[in-house]
Each structure stands twice: as C-alpha cells, then as structure tokens.
N, C-alpha and C positions, 0 to 999 in steps of 0.2 A: 398660649393659653388656647384651648381649642374650642369652637365655636358648634361642635356636634355636629356638623353636616354631614361628615364620613359616616356615622353610625347610623345617622338620619335617611341617607340615601339608601345605605345597604336593608333599611327596614322596608322603605319603599320598593326597593328591588324585590325583596321577597315577598312583600305582600303582592305584587304585581304579578310574579309568578305564581304564587297560589291562586290568584283569580284566573291566571290562564290555564293552570290545571283543570279548576272546577268549570271553568268556562268549557274547555275541551270535554269533558266529561257529559256535562249537561248537554252539549251539542254535537256531540258525536252520531255519527251517522254507522248501524251496522252494514258492514260489507259482507255481501254474500259470494261465496268462492265462485259462483257461476257468472257472477257480473264480472266486466270488463277489468281488466286492473287499475288500482286506483294509483295517479299520479299525485305524489308529495307535494304540499304546499310550500313555497319559498317564504311568505306573509303569512301569519294567523289568519285564516278565513275570509281575507280580502286578496291572496294572492293571487287568485286565479280570476278576480272578478276584472282584475287588470289584464293577466295574461292571458285570458281566453281568447282575447280578439287576436292575437298574433301565435297561437298554439301553434308549434312544431315538433309537437314529438312524434318521432318515428315508429308510432305503434299504429295498426291497424283500428283499433277502438281503445280507448280507454275512460275512465270515471273520474271527474272532477267533482269535490263535494265542497261545496259553497255556503256555509251556514249551514241551515238545515235542509238544503234542495241537493239533489243530485243531477250533475249533467253527463252526459255519455258524449263524447266528441267520435265520430267516424271519421275515419281517413282511408279506407279500401274501398276501390270500386265496387269489388265485389258485396261488401257491406253497406254499401251505398244502394245499390241495385235493391239488396232485401231490404233495408229501411222503407223504398220508396214501392214495394209491392206489399208492407203492411200498411195499406191504405185504414182499415178501420183500427186496428189497435194505436196507431201509431200516427196520430192528427195534428193538421195543421189548425184546426179551427178553434181552440182555446187561446191561440195565440191572435186570431183575428179579433175574439173580443178584447184583448189589452191594446191591440193596435189601435182599433177603433176609436175608443173612449180617449186615449192619450193623445191621439194625431187628429182625430176629427173634433172630438171634443161634443158630442151629442147629447141632448137633454136625458135624463132619465127614462123616458116614455121611446126615444130612438134607440137608447143602448139596450132597453128591454126588447126592442124588435130586432137587433143584432143577434141577440144570446137566444132567442126561441128557437127550438130543435135545432141550436146550432151544431151538434154533431151528428144528427141526422138519426138519431136513436129512433124517431116515431115514423121515418118515411123522408122520403125527399118532398119535403118542404119547408117553408120559411124564407124569410127575408134572404138571410146571408147566402142558405143554398140555392135559391131561384137565382137570386142577382147572379151567382158563381155560373149557372148553367148558360143564362143569357148572355153574358160577356163570352163565353167560349163558344157559342153557337153565332156570335156577332162577327166576331176576331178570327174565326177558323175561313181556311181556303175557301172562297166562291164568291157569291155577287154582293153581299152585302161587303165584305172585307176589299172586294175589287173597287166599289164606290167611295169607301175612305181612302183608298190607294190614288183613285185618280184625283180626286181634291186635293189631297196631300202634293202629289205627283205637280199640278199645275202652281200651288203655293211657293213649292220649293224651286220650280222654273223661275218663278218670279223675284225670289230670292236672290238664285244665282246671278239672275242676269244683272241684278242690280249690284252685285260685289264689285262688277269693273266697266263702267259705262265710259265709254270713249276709248282714246287710246292710250292714256296715260294712266299708270299704274295708281293704285289704292293700297292705303294702308290701314289694317284692322288687327283689332286684337282678337286673335282666333277663336278663343274659350268664349268671349263675351257674346262673338257673333254666332258660333254655333248654337248656343244657350238660347239666343232670340229667335234665330230660324227654326229649331226645333220645338219651342213653345208655340210658335204662331202659326207654322205650317201644322203640327200635330191636332192644337187645340180648334183650328179651323176645320179639319178633317173630321173630328169628333162631334164638335158643337155646331156646326153647320152655320148659315149666316147671321146669326145672333149670336156667335161666339163673345162670351162676356171680355174675354180679353182685347176683342177688338173695340168692343163699346165702352168699355172702360181702360182708356188710357192710363199707363203705370200700375195695371195689374200685374205684368209680366213681371215688373220689378219686387212686387208686394210677393209673387210667388218664390222669387228665388232669395228671398231675405228669409220668408219662412222656412226653406229649404234648408238653409246654411243654419237655422238654429233646431233643425227637427231632431237630432242628437238629443238633447235636452229635453225634447219633449217625450222621446222615446224611453229614455231614463227616469220619468218622472220627476226631474230634479226642479222641483218647485219652479214650473215656467213662466208664473207670471211674473216671478222675480228675475230668475237667470234668463231668462227668454223674452221678454219685455216686448222687443220690435216682432219677433215672431208671434206673439199673440195679436200684437196689434193688426199686422200682415195677415192673419188668417181670419181675423173679423172683417176684415176688407175685403178678402175673397168670397167669404159666407153673404155679405151682403150683396154683392154682384151677382152670385149663381142664386139667391134666393129671387132676385128679381127676375133673373133666366126662368126660372121655374115656375114662379105665380103668373108670367106671361103667357106659359103656353110653348116657348121657343124650342124645348128641347123636342118637340116634334117635328121641328123643321130639321133637327141635325141627322146625325147617322144613326144607322141599326142599334150601334154600341149604346149610344145615350137613351134611346128609346126603349132598350132592352132592361136597362136599369130604372127607367122612369116608371115604367110598366110594375115592375117588382115592388117599388116605391108606392105608387097607387094601390096596388093590391093590399098593403101590408099597412096602408095609413101613415105612410111616413109624412110629417109635413114639409112644407115648403123648405122651413130652417133647417133642419134636421136633412133633409135630401141634399141642400148645400153644403152642410158639413159632410156628407159623407163624400161629396165631390172631391174634399182633399185627397181625400187615400186615393181616389181614381186618378187625380193628377199627380201624385207622386208615381204611380206604378207607369203613366204614359210617358212621363217627363224625364226623372232623375238619372235612369241610366242610359235612355237615348243621347242624350245632349253630352256627357262626357266619350261616351262611344263613338260619337261623331268625330270629337275633337283630337280623340287619341287615335283612330284609324289615319285621320290627315296628316299627324305628327309623324307617325310611323312609316307613312308612304312617302312623306317629300323630304324627309331625312335619310332616305335612303334610296341614292340615285338609279340602283339597278332594280330596284323592285318598283319603282317608280317607271322607269322603261318597260318592262314586262307588263305592268296592267296597262299602259297605254297600249301596248300591241295588242293585247289580249281584247279590250273593251274596241280598239277600233276594227276589228274582225266583225261586230254587229252591231256598226254604227253605216247606216246606209246615206249616201249623200245625194242631193239633188241639186242641180244647177239652176238656181231662180234668177241669176243675173253673171253677165262675164267675170264679175269680179267678186261674187257673192253666192255663197253656197248655204243650201238648208241641210241640217246634219240631224237625223233619226236616231234616237237610242231607247228601244224596247226594254222596258225592263223588266219583262217577261224573261225575254231571250239571257238581259243579264245576269239574273239569278240562275237560270239553267246553262250557261254556256260560259262563263267566266269563271273556271273553278280556282284559280289562283285571288283574284277578287273576293271571293267568299271564302277561302282559306286563309285569307289577311283579316278579316273582319274575325273570324274564329282564333287566330293569334291573337288579336288585341283583347278579346273578352277572355282568353286565356291568362295571357301575362298582367292584364287589367281588374280582373275581378277579385273582388274582396270579400263579398257577403257569404253568409250563411245561411242554408236550410235547415229551419228549427222545426223538431216535431215536437209534441208531449205524447208519453206513453198514457192510453188510457186505462191498461190493465197490463198485468206481468206478461212480457212479451219474451219468447226464445226468439232472438235473432237468428237465423241462419244455424239454426238446430244446435247452437255454440253459449252463445251471449245472453243471460238474463239482463234484461230490461225492466226495472223495476217502476210499479204504476205511478203516476204522477211526477217522472221524470222526466226531464227536458233532452232531446236527442239534438244535436247541432251536425251540420255536414260541412266543413268550412270552404269553401271552392278554393281559396289561394293555397291552402295545404295540399289538397288534389291536384291542381294546376302547376304546382312547381315541384312536383314529385319525380326524381328523376329515375326509379326504380318503373314509374308510369311512361315517362316521356323520355326518358334516355339523357346521357351526360350532359345535353346541351338544353336541359329543361330551363335554364337560365336566359337562354337566349331568345331573341325573336327569330322565329323561323318559320314563315307559314305553310312551307313545304310540307312539313310535318303532318299537315291536312290532307295533302292530296292523294289520290288513288295512284297506288303504285302499280303498273303493268296490268291497269284493268281490275283491279283487286281494290277492296276499300283501304281506306289508312290504316295503319297497325294502333292505332289509338284505342283503348279498352273501352267499352259499352261503361258508362257510370263515372270514367275517370274526366269529362268533360262535363262542367255543372254549371254553366254560366245562364242557362235559364231553368235551374232547379230542376226536379224530375216528379215522376208520380202523376197523382191528382193535383199536385201543384204547379206544374209547369206550366212557366208565364204565359198566359193567354193571350199576351199582345206582341209575342217574339215575331210573327209574321211581318205584323203592321211595323214594327219598330227597325227589323233588320230590313225591309224594303226600302223605309225611309234613310237610313244611315248608309246603305249602300249605294241610293240614288246620290245623296249630296256628296259622298265620294268619288263617284264615277264622272259625274259633271267637272268636280275642280281638277279631277286628273286629265280629263279630256281638255278641258278649256282653260287651264289656267296654270302658270308659273308661280310657285311660293318662294320666296324668300326670307329667311327672320332678318329683322333689323338689324339686330346686334352682330350680324355676319355669318353665323354657324348655328346649327341646331342644338341648343341643348334642354333635353328632355326634360321638363320640371319634374318635381317631385309631388306625388299623388297625397291630397288632402286625407289623410290617415284620421281626421277627426269628426270626418262626416260620416255615420252608420245608419244613415236614411238610404245609401244608396249602394247596390251590390257591385257598382264599378266605381271606384273612387274619381273623383273630377283631380283637377290640376291644383298644386297649392298655389300657384301662381300662372299667369296669364304670358303668352307669346305673342308678340307684336310683329305682324307679317307684311312684307310687301307682295300685293296680287299685280299679276300682270297678265294680259292675254297672249298665249301662247302665239310663236312667230307661226304664221301662215293659217292662223284660224282668227285674227283680229276682226273680221266684218261677217264670220258666218253668223247665220242664224242657228238656234238650237231647237228640237222640239223633243219632248219626252212621248212616248206611248205605251199603253198597259194593253197587251194580247193577252188571250186564253192560254193557260198554262196547259200543256200536254203531258206534264209529269208532275209529282207532288215534290217539292222544294224540301229536301231533309238540311234541316239547320244543326242538330247534332249530328255526333259520331255513334 
C-alpha cells in the first residue's frame, strides 16, 4: 500500500521549482552589455554572499549579482588605479555611515552628525570630513607624528626589556604578547598619560574580546544575541572613554586625539558619542598592527637565512658605546632603520602581501565608465580584494605563493618590478590608510629589537606556521587561528648590553607602497 510520499515529494519539488523561477524573474537584475561580465552563481542568490570573501576568478573585473544588489570585483592593477582616481563618483563615504552605526553604536543624534554632508556635496565641512582631514594631518610625517613615535618608542623599549630579564630564557605566547604590547604602546602614544587602557585594568582584554566578535557586528547579525560578550565589552570601553573625555584628558594626549576632539566639539558631539566613535579609531589603530607584528616575527625566525641577513643589515646602523669593560650600550636609530634597511622593509612588505585578506570597498555615486571601458552603475558596490591581487602569478611571477622579500628590493639601482596598484595592503586613493607611517614604525621597531636582541625557538621544537583566522572580517590582515608558544633567550654576546632607541630627523620621504 502506497503512502503517497513519492507523489507529494514531486509536487513539493515542482512548487519549489516554480517558486525559484518566479523569484528569479522578480529579483533579476538587468545587465548592461557595457558592464563587467557576470559570474554565474552556484547557489541561488546566496552563493556569492559566501563566495565573495574568497573570490579568485581570473578576470580583471567581473559582476556579482546578489539579490537585488550589484557588486563589481576589481582584480587588475590598472583598473584598481582607475577606481582610486575616481574619488568623486566612486566613494567610500557611504560605507562609513554603515560602519559607524554597526561598530560604534552611536545614538540617533550622533549618527546624524556622521551622515551630515557625508559625501561633501556642500563643500569640505561636516564631522566626518573634518575628522578625516584632522587625522591625516596629525599622522602625516612631521612633528606631530614624531612626538607620537617617541612615546611609542619609549613604551616599546620597556616592553621588549621585560621580555627576558636576567640570564634565564622566558616562555611566552607570541601572539598574546604582541597583541598586548601593540595595544598598550599604541594607545599610550595616542591617548597620553591618562590612557584609559592604563587607568582601567582589563580594558585591553575587553577590546580583544570585542574585536573577535566584530564580524557579527559588521554583518548586523543580531549582535545583542549572537555577540553578547562583544556588546558588553563595547559598553565597558565606552564607559572608560566617556570618563576620559568628560575629564578633558584628551587635551593631554597626542595631536591625533586632539584633532578628533576638536571636530567632535565643533559639531556638538556628546562625550558618550565621542567615546562610541573611539571604537572605530581603536579598530584602525590596533587590529592590523598586532597580527602584522606577530607574522613578521614568525616569518623571520622560521627562516634562519633571512634572520642572519637581517641581523647583519641592522648591525650596520647600530652604534655601540662602551659604558663598562663588560657592558655596552647599543643605539638603534629608527629613522636610519627605515631608510637604510631595505631588506627589513621588504620583509614587512612581503608579510603584508602574503597575509593581507581585506577588501577596499567603494560605492558608485553615479554611473561611471571605468577606464573608458566598463560601466559601473549607480548604487553598485565596488570591491578590490587584496588577497586576489597579492596572489596573482601574472603580477608577482610563478613564485607568487612563496614568501620571498627580495621581490620588493630594487635591482641594479632600479625600482622593484612590482606594478603600481598591485600592492594594496594600505588601500589607495583618498582612503589610503592614514596610520600607515605610525604602524609601520612600530612594527619594524618591535621586529628589529627582537632580531637584534633575542633568539626565539618554538617550544614544540620546530616552526609550524599556524593558519589564519579567516572568520575575522574586521581586519585586513588576519590574525593566527592559534598561538605559538616560544622560548626567548638573549643572544650570545649581548646578554649584558643595554639598548637605546633614537629618532632623528628624516632626510628623505619614507616610501611604504611600491
């Protein structure tokens, strides 16, 4: 006796098929022949939402239709440069509005200040525009940045000194140590003597807990339920910074925090909203710098040949003063380090190339013909995935998958052969990372001090590079999925030496991109 399940299943399948067809007709997006080619979806409507992160289609540019929205993914350096030139019609500003609301959680009045003249149609004014200008000015090479670097340099020196006190080796979790060191040294440099991370013990742990759940905030996936720990930690950080602003402690800090405070005051931003906005600034200061520091140490120490070359290079810019028959004082000039250690800088660039995973995002404010070839329709999204650009053998050669810093070195007094626009670790155009100079100095300083002073050995006995945490979408450079426990010991012959970091005036412009 038949139960009728077979015919019922066929009926449901038929109804489902009809539903898909109707949905397809309803949600179909008309494609213009001038637009980039469309990539077919493997799963109806949602396939590309998942696949977008790992998109590796070998086309210079292509179109993804996701539900009723269109995204153009740009994978060629020439087209990347064209996107960056179109700052008026291809804008990052609409993304700021969404980011601010989801990550910072301002009230309606605070969000209104963020959105006011957001795209600059009425001129160069408004909270977002003026805060942006103030940040770039404070973080540009010059006196203000030097002052921040000097504070950071002093704090890094103290942190590195504490790594290995005495003659006995010390064991530490490398990623945990770099995360804590970068957070404290960076925030001391920005926020000054009343740094909330100093005055509120445990606030650093709260930030990293929040950071680990920011993906759920970005996706707006009911964070009050799915990221309840992150919500609580954000509240804890906001309370600490509200007190900081209420007491006027920002005026004791760096030019960077004072520039932001000036814009907030001008546009009537309350202390609590200023504290909420500071969440975004902390993300910008910390979430890429900490993993970058971890990865450069891992890549250097897991490669003995590279480690030896870097030690030789750094030794040439280190000056030695004999302060006792058995004790020397060694001076490391940070400015000379950046200007006269090309292999160290190239190693850092290569870390960014192989470890960057973020995307530069723009929104088309009007129909735009990109490079006089591709139509980008109004209200569409443009994405430039750095991981795709950085792994393309057509750009980097057959060894694109290998870690080889030498690719960034000049050959025979010529520039490296890397195409402009191919190296996208800092973004580009008018959204080029404003903190790139500060972060680079900090990362290179930590790396140089370790390379010169310590031997690192994994407790496990051999270097096994951990996988990256691909679930974290809040950072452009992914942290490790697991930590590495290392044994740190002072280098033979350097056990009793003192180390001093210096910052002299630069004679040339330090070039980070290629």
